[in-house]
C-alpha positions as CSV (number, residue, x, y, z in Angstrom):
1,M,73.0,83.4,98.5
2,K,69.9,81.7,99.8
3,H,70.4,78.3,101.5
4,P,67.9,75.5,101.8
5,R,65.9,75.5,104.9
6,K,67.2,72.1,106.1
7,F,70.8,73.5,105.8
8,V,69.9,76.6,107.8
9,T,68.2,74.5,110.5
10,F,71.1,72.1,110.7
11,Q,73.5,75.1,111.1
12,W,71.4,76.5,113.9
13,L,71.3,73.2,115.7
14,I,75.1,72.9,115.5
15,T,75.8,76.4,116.7
16,H,73.4,76.0,119.7
17,N,74.8,72.5,120.6
18,S,71.3,71.1,120.1
19,I,71.8,68.1,117.9
20,P,70.3,65.1,119.7
21,M,73.0,62.6,120.7
22,G,73.5,59.3,122.3
23,A,70.6,57.3,123.8
24,W,68.1,60.1,123.0
25,W,68.6,59.6,119.3
26,F,69.7,56.0,118.9
27,P,69.4,52.9,121.1
28,S,72.2,52.9,123.7
29,T,73.7,49.8,121.9
30,Y,74.2,51.8,118.7
31,N,77.7,53.2,118.5
32,I,79.5,52.9,115.2
33,C,83.0,53.9,116.4
34,H,82.8,52.5,120.0
35,H,83.5,55.9,121.5
36,E,82.5,56.0,125.1
37,Q,80.6,59.2,125.1
38,E,78.9,60.5,121.9
39,T,78.9,64.2,121.9
40,Q,78.1,66.6,119.1
41,A,81.8,67.5,118.6
42,H,82.8,63.9,118.4
43,A,80.0,62.9,116.1
44,L,80.6,65.7,113.7
45,W,84.4,66.3,113.8
46,S,86.7,64.0,115.8
47,C,85.1,60.6,115.0
48,D,87.0,58.6,112.4
49,V,83.7,57.6,110.8
50,A,82.7,61.2,110.6
51,H,86.0,62.0,108.8
52,Q,85.2,59.4,106.2
53,I,81.8,60.8,105.7
54,W,83.1,64.4,105.4
55,E,85.7,63.3,102.9
56,R,82.9,61.7,100.7
57,I,80.8,64.8,101.0
58,L,83.8,67.0,99.9
59,R,84.5,64.7,96.9
60,L,80.9,64.9,95.9
61,I,80.8,68.7,96.2
62,T,84.0,69.0,94.2
63,K,82.5,66.9,91.4
64,I,79.3,69.0,91.4
65,F,81.1,72.3,91.7
66,P,84.5,72.0,90.1
67,H,87.0,74.9,90.7
């Protein structure tokens, strides 16, 4: 199955721990969940806000591709 280029690029960035985080990407005052250190793992997986976003994505995918 061929994946869209943006998806493949995002996958590569995740596996190489290369997603820009913290002050490099956003102003230092920007922090949705008020977590002290924004890391890739926190932003994608352990953050409560990330959990809400992943749940919404999963619901959308389930609607588009029902079992």
